[in-house]
C-alpha positions in Angstrom: 172.9 190.1 88.7 169.9 190.4 90.6 169.7 190.0 94.5 169.1 185.9 95.2 170.1 184.9 91.8 172.4 181.8 91.2 176.0 182.8 89.6 176.3 182.0 86.3 179.1 179.4 85.3 178.5 179.7 81.7 176.8 176.5 81.2 174.3 175.4 78.8 172.3 172.7 81.6 171.5 172.0 85.0 173.7 168.4 84.2 176.8 169.8 82.9 176.7 172.8 85.8 176.3 169.5 88.0 178.9 167.2 86.3 181.9 169.9 86.3 181.3 171.2 90.4 181.5 167.6 90.7 184.5 166.9 89.2 186.0 170.1 90.2 185.1 168.9 93.9 186.0 165.1 93.5 190.0 166.2 91.8 190.5 168.4 94.9 190.0 166.2 97.4 190.6 163.1 95.7 187.5 161.2 96.0 185.3 159.2 93.6 182.2 161.1 92.1 178.7 160.8 93.1 177.1 157.7 91.9 174.0 160.0 91.5 175.7 162.0 89.3 177.4 159.9 87.3 174.2 158.2 86.9 172.9 161.4 85.1 176.1 161.5 83.1 175.2 158.2 81.7 171.8 158.3 81.0 172.7 161.5 79.1 174.7 159.9 76.6 173.0 156.3 76.8 169.3 157.0 76.7 167.4 153.8 78.1 166.1 152.0 75.4 162.3 150.7 76.0 162.2 147.0 76.8 161.2 143.8 75.2 157.4 143.5 74.1 156.0 141.4 76.6 155.1 138.1 75.1 151.4 136.5 73.9 150.7 133.8 75.9 150.9 130.9 74.3 149.5 128.5 76.4 146.3 126.7 75.1 143.6 128.0 76.9 141.2 125.5 79.0 138.4 123.6 77.2 135.4 123.4 79.7 133.3 120.4 78.6 130.2 121.9 76.8 127.0 120.8 78.8 124.3 119.2 76.9 121.5 118.4 79.7 121.3 120.2 83.3 118.9 119.6 86.2 118.2 123.7 87.0 116.7 123.1 90.6 117.6 119.8 92.3 115.7 119.3 95.6 117.0 121.2 98.7 118.0 118.9 101.7 116.6 120.0 105.3 119.6 120.7 107.9 119.0 118.4 110.9 120.7 117.9 114.3 119.7 114.6 114.4 118.0 112.0 112.2 114.3 111.9 113.0 112.2 109.0 111.3 109.0 109.9 112.4 109.2 113.0 111.0 109.7 112.4 107.5 107.1 112.1 105.0 105.8 108.4 103.8 106.2 107.6 100.2 108.8 109.9 99.6 112.9 110.2 99.2 113.9 113.5 101.7 117.5 114.6 101.3 118.8 115.4 105.2 122.0 117.1 105.7 123.0 116.5 109.5 125.3 118.5 111.3 128.0 116.8 113.5 130.8 119.3 113.9 131.8 122.7 113.1 135.2 123.6 111.2 137.8 126.3 112.3 135.8 129.6 110.5 132.6 127.9 112.7 130.9 126.5 109.2 129.0 123.7 109.9 130.3 120.2 108.8 127.2 118.0 107.8 126.8 114.6 106.3 124.6 114.1 103.4 121.7 111.8 104.1 119.1 110.1 101.2 115.8 108.8 103.6 113.2 106.5 101.6 110.5 105.6 104.1 107.7 103.6 102.9 103.7 103.5 103.0 104.1 101.7 106.1 106.3 101.3 109.0 108.4 98.8 109.3 112.5 97.9 109.7 115.0 100.9 109.2 118.1 99.5 106.9 121.2 101.6 107.1 123.8 101.9 104.2 126.9 103.6 105.2 129.4 104.6 102.5 133.2 106.8 102.8 133.9 105.8 106.7 137.0 106.2 104.6 137.2 109.4 102.8 139.2 107.5 99.6 136.7 104.8 99.1 134.1 106.1 96.9 132.6 103.0 95.5 129.9 102.9 98.0 128.8 106.4 97.1 127.2 104.8 93.8 126.0 101.6 95.6 123.4 103.8 97.7 122.5 105.9 94.8 122.1 102.9 92.3 119.6 101.8 95.3 117.9 105.0 96.0 117.3 105.3 91.7 115.6 102.2 91.6 113.4 102.2 94.9 109.8 102.4 94.5 108.6 103.8 97.6 105.1 103.1 97.3 106.3 99.4 97.8 108.4 99.7 100.3 107.4 98.9 103.9 110.3 100.8 106.7 112.6 103.2 105.9 115.8 102.8 104.1 118.9 105.2 105.1 121.8 106.3 102.8 124.6 107.6 104.4 126.0 108.9 101.0 129.7 109.9 102.8 130.3 109.1 106.5 133.3 111.1 106.6 133.1 114.2 104.9 136.5 115.7 105.5 138.2 113.1 104.3 136.2 113.0 100.7 136.9 116.6 100.7 140.7 115.6 101.2 140.9 113.0 99.1 142.2 111.0 101.7 141.6 107.9 103.6 141.6 109.6 107.1 139.7 112.6 109.2 141.1 115.6 109.3 143.4 115.5 112.1 144.9 112.2 110.7 142.5 109.5 112.9 141.2 106.8 111.4 137.2 106.8 112.1 137.0 103.6 112.0 139.0 102.7 114.6 138.1 104.9 117.5 133.9 104.7 117.3 131.8 105.0 119.7 133.6 108.0 120.4 133.4 110.1 123.5 131.1 113.3 123.6 134.0 115.6 124.9 137.0 114.1 123.3 139.4 115.4 120.2 137.4 116.5 116.6 137.7 112.3 115.6 136.0 111.4 118.9 133.6 113.7 118.9 132.4 113.4 115.0 132.5 109.6 115.9 130.0 109.5 118.6 127.5 112.2 117.2 127.1 110.1 114.1 126.4 106.9 116.2 124.2 109.0 118.7 122.4 111.3 115.9 122.2 108.7 112.7 123.4 105.3 113.3 120.7 104.8 116.8 118.3 104.6 114.1 118.8 101.4 112.6 117.5 97.7 112.8 120.3 96.7 110.1 123.8 98.2 108.6 125.2 97.4 105.5 128.5 99.4 105.9 130.3 100.2 102.3 134.2 100.1 102.0 136.6 99.4 99.7 140.5 98.8 99.9 143.0 101.7 100.5 145.6 103.5 98.1 147.6 100.8 96.5 145.7 97.7 97.3 142.8 96.0 95.2 140.2 93.8 96.8 138.3 91.2 95.5 134.1 91.9 96.7 134.2 90.5 99.8 131.9 90.7 103.3 133.2 90.5 107.0 130.6 89.1 109.2 129.6 87.6 112.6 129.0 84.1 111.0 127.6 83.3 114.6 124.9 85.6 114.5 122.1 84.2 112.0 120.8 87.8 111.0 124.4 89.0 109.9 125.2 85.4 108.4 121.9 85.8 106.6 122.6 89.2 105.3 126.0 88.1 104.1 125.5 85.4 102.1 122.3 87.6 100.2 125.2 90.1 98.9 126.7 86.7 97.0 130.3 87.5 97.4 133.3 86.2 96.2 134.5 85.7 100.1 133.1 85.9 103.3 135.5 86.1 106.3 134.0 85.3 109.4 135.2 88.2 111.8 133.4 88.7 115.0 133.1 92.5 116.3 136.2 93.1 118.7 137.2 96.5 117.6 136.2 100.2 117.5 135.0 100.1 113.6 131.6 101.2 112.9 130.0 97.7 112.6 131.4 96.6 116.3 129.5 99.5 117.2 126.5 98.9 115.5 126.5 95.0 116.7 127.2 96.3 120.5 124.1 98.3 120.0 122.2 95.3 119.0 122.5 96.4 115.2 122.7 93.0 113.0 125.4 94.5 110.5 127.4 93.3 107.8 130.7 95.6 106.2 130.9 94.7 102.3 134.4 95.8 100.9 134.0 96.6 97.0 136.9 96.6 95.1 139.4 99.5 95.1 139.9 102.8 96.0 139.2 106.1 94.5 137.1 105.3 91.6 133.7 103.9 90.6 133.6 100.4 89.5 130.1 99.7 87.5 130.3 96.0 88.0 131.0 95.9 91.4 128.8 98.6 92.6 125.7 96.6 90.2 126.0 93.7 92.6 126.3 95.0 95.7 123.2 97.3 94.8 121.5 94.1 93.9 122.8 92.4 97.1 121.1 94.9 99.4 117.7 95.0 97.5 117.9 91.1 98.1 118.4 92.3 101.9 115.2 94.3 101.4 113.4 91.7 100.0 114.1 89.0 103.0 113.4 91.3 105.5 109.9 91.9 103.8 110.6 95.2 102.7 110.0 94.8 99.4 107.6 92.2 97.6 110.4 90.5 95.3 111.6 87.7 96.2 115.8 87.3 97.1 115.9 85.5 94.3 118.3 82.0 93.8 121.3 81.6 96.5 123.7 81.9 93.5 127.1 80.2 93.9 128.8 79.0 97.5 131.3 81.9 98.2 134.4 81.4 99.2 134.0 80.7 103.3 136.9 81.8 105.8 137.6 80.9 109.1 139.9 84.4 109.8 142.3 86.5 107.4 145.1 88.0 108.1 148.2 90.4 105.8 151.5 89.1 105.0 154.1 91.8 104.9 157.9 92.3 103.7 160.5 92.3 106.0 162.8 94.6 104.1 161.9 97.8 101.2 162.4 97.6 97.6 160.5 97.5 94.6 157.4 94.7 95.3 155.7 92.5 92.7 152.5 90.7 93.7 151.9 87.6 91.6 148.3 86.3 92.4 145.3 88.2 91.6 142.7 88.8 94.1 140.2 85.1 94.4 143.2 83.1 93.7 143.5 80.0 95.4 147.2 79.4 96.9 149.2 76.3 98.8 151.0 76.7 101.5 154.7 77.3 100.4 153.5 78.8 97.2 156.1 81.8 95.8 153.2 84.8 96.0 155.5 88.4 95.6 159.2 89.1 94.2 161.6 92.2 96.1 164.4 93.9 93.9 166.6 96.6 94.5 166.9 100.0 92.5 169.2 97.9 90.2 166.8 94.9 89.3 168.2 92.4 91.1 166.1 90.1 93.0 166.6 90.0 96.7 163.5 88.3 98.2 160.8 86.0 97.2 157.9 85.9 99.6 155.8 82.5 100.4 152.3 82.2 101.7 152.4 80.5 105.4 149.4 78.5 104.6 147.0 77.7 102.1 144.0 80.2 101.6 142.7 82.3 98.8 143.6 85.9 98.1 141.5 88.6 99.6 143.4 91.8 98.2 146.7 92.2 97.5 148.9 95.6 97.4 149.4 97.1 93.5 151.9 99.8 94.9 155.1 98.6 93.6 157.6 101.1 96.0 157.4 98.8 99.0 159.5 100.1 102.1 160.3 97.6 104.9 157.2 96.6 106.4 154.7 97.1 103.4 152.0 95.0 103.0 152.2 92.3 100.3 149.0 90.2 100.6 145.8 89.9 102.3 145.1 85.9 102.6 141.7 83.9 103.6 142.2 80.9 105.6 139.3 78.7 104.2 137.1 77.0 107.0 136.5 73.3 107.2 133.9 71.4 106.1 133.3 71.2 109.8 133.2 74.6 110.4 130.9 76.0 113.3 129.2 78.9 111.5 125.6 78.8 110.7 125.0 76.8 107.2 123.2 78.5 104.4 120.6 76.5 103.8 119.8 76.3 107.6 119.4 79.9 108.1 116.3 81.8 108.4 115.0 85.2 106.7 115.9 88.4 108.1 112.4 88.9 108.8 112.6 85.5 111.3 115.4 86.3 112.5 115.7 89.9 113.5 114.5 91.9 116.2 111.3 93.6 116.4 111.1 96.8 114.6 111.7 99.8 116.4 109.8 101.8 114.3 
C-alpha cells in the first residue's frame, strides 16, 4: 500500500464501507445509527420512484368576446388644472381632464369633462354625475345629451362632468378612497385632508364656471328609487328646472347641508338634484327621460332653438321627506313599490328572524308617497326601510308651475 492511501477493508462500495463502520461504532458506543447513513442504505435498497405525471389544466379557457367594431383613434383630451371656458373652441366639443389631487405615487387624479361650446356665447349649463362612485346612470345621461347635441345650433356652453368622484367609481363604492362621503363635505377646504382638498378644488376649478347645475344621482347600494328631483321650490329658477325634468316626484329641499347642490346655490348658481333610479347599473328608460329633461332645460334657457314641449303630468309634490328605520335586525321585506301612495298606519314592511318567524310589522307614521325603499333583505338594527314623501297641501307656499317664468327670464345675466 502506497503512502497516503486509505487502508482497504475489502468492501465493494463506499456505501457498504460507511454502513459497516457506522454499525461497528454504534454497537460499541450503544448509540443510534447516523440518519444520513440510514438514508443512504434505504435509498440503495429502495430507489426513489418518479412522482406522478403533472395533470393537464382542465379548466375552460376564458372566452374573449370578438371585436366586431373598433374605434382606433378617439380624440385625445387636453389636461388642465382649471376649466377655462374661454379657451375652448366655438362650435366644437372638447374633451378635457381636470387635475384635482395626486395619489400616493404622485400620479394625477383627473376628472373627465366634456365641453360643448356653441356658436354664440351664453349661459353655462353644468351637468355632474357620480359624486357617489356607485351611482352611474348619470354618466350615460351626459353621453346621451352630448351625442344628440348640435353645437352649430347651441348658444352658450354645456359642461358634462362624467364622474366627480373618480376614485370611488374605480373602487365600485359610494365614498371617496379615505371613506369620506364627498357630498357631505362641500365646499371642502384648501388645506384639509384629501377629501376636503378634492372637494375644494372641484368647486374652485370646475363648479365656479357654471350658471346652472343639474347634479345627477341614484339610490345607493341595497336601495331603489323613483325618478325624483330635490330642489328649493321657493326659488323660481330651481322650481322651473325641477318641473322641466318631468319627474315622478319633486321634493322641496332647501339647501342647508354641505352637498354639491348646496354649495352651488350659495354661489348663486340655480341647482337641482335629479335622482335617477338604482345604483351600479344603466337603466335606459330613466336615462332617456333624464336626458330629455336636460334638453328641455337648455331650450327654456334659450340655449337651443327647440321648444320645451308640453308640461306633462303633474308630479307628486312633497313638502318634505324622511326615512323610516327598523328598531331591530332580521330579514326585511318592504311591501310597496316606489311611487306607491300609502296611508297613515298602513303596514309597509315585515321583519323575520333566521327561522322565518315574523317578529315585526312596520307601518308608516303618516300618509305619503314612496320615494325609494330598501331591497336588501339582510337588515341589521337601524336598517333603512322606506323613504317617504309627505304630499304638500293644495295651498302650499311654493311657486306654482303655471306661474313660473322661463329660465331665460328668471336667471341672472350669464357670466360669459
